[in-house]
N, C-alpha and C positions, 0 to 999 in steps of 0.2 A: 504494500500500500504506500502510496506517496504521501508526502505531507504538504501542507499549505492548502489554500483555497483553490478549488477547481482542478487540483492535480489528478492525474490519471495513473493507474497502475495497469499493467497488462493483465489479461484474463489469466486466472490461475491455470486454466487448461482449456483446450477446445478439442472437440472431436468431430467437428463439421456439422453437428446438429444442435449444439448449444454454444452460446457465447456469453460470458459473464465478465463484466467490467466493474471494478470497484473505484468509485470516485470519492475522493476525500474533499470535504467542504467544511467551511467554518461551522456550519450548523449540524455537522455529523455526516457520516458516510452514506452514500447512496450506492446500492448494488443494482446494476442494470442487467437484466436477464433477457436473452433473445433466443428464439428457437424452440426446441423440444425438451421437456423435462420428463424423463422416464427412468426406469431402473438402471439403464446404462449411462445416462448423462447426469443423474442426480448427484453423484459424488462431486462433480464440478461445482454445483450449487452449494452443497454442504460445505465444501472447502472455503468458498467465498463467504458464506454466512458465518463461519467460525472466526474469521479474521478480526472483525471489530472488537470482539471481547477478549482478544489476545493482547490488546493494548494495556499499558499500565493504568490508564484512566479510561474506563469504558465510556462510550458516548451515551448521551441521554436518549437519543433516538437513532435508530438505523432504519433507513428507508430502502425498500426493495421495489424497484421499478419493474413491473411485469407486463408493460404495455406490448412488448414484442414477443410474448410467449405464444407460440402457435399451437402447442399441444402440451398437456400436462396430465399426469395420472396420480395415483396414490403416493408415488415416490416424491412428487413435488409437495404434496400435502404433508407428508412426514417431515421433510426437510424444513418446511415453514413452521410447523408446530414445534419441532425441536429447537429451532432458532428462537421462537417466541418464549419457550421455557428458559433457554439460555439467557435471553434478554432480561426476563423477570428476575432470574437468579443474580444478575449483575446490577439490578436497579435501573435497567434501561427499558426502552420500548421498541418494539418492532412495528413498523408501519408499511403496509403494502400499498404502493401508489400506482395508479393507472392500470389496474389489472385488466388483462384482455378478457374477452367474453368467455374463453375457454377456462381461464382461472376462476372467474366469477361463478361459472357453472359448477366447477369442481367444489368450490367452497360451499355453495348452496346445497348441492346434492349430498355432500358429506355432513352437512349440519354444523360445520365449524365457522361459518361466516360470522357468527356472533362472538367467537373466541379470538379472532384475529382482527386487528385494527386495519381498516381499509379506507383510503382516501382517493378521490378522483375516479 
């Protein structure tokens, strides 16, 4: 993760179906996710979601931008719920921003839309 406002770090990994970019901003990190999240690609997301809480001072809010997610299954759900629990354990909040229709559908069908904070 780079430091400063608006800094960018390369994706932790790419397999051609998922891209994850961690942006460090003065108001906390934003993790941008694009492509497909399934059991094969979820480890890339899990790795990125673990980075903010590895810092000496955890951020107050970690935003996960899901606007460009084209497909997601229960692997995505598990990664997000685990990140929410990790955030709460560190006194932080996880905020899903601009979720795609596929993400919204998964959250609603699974019944966890009330457990995860969503904006946009």
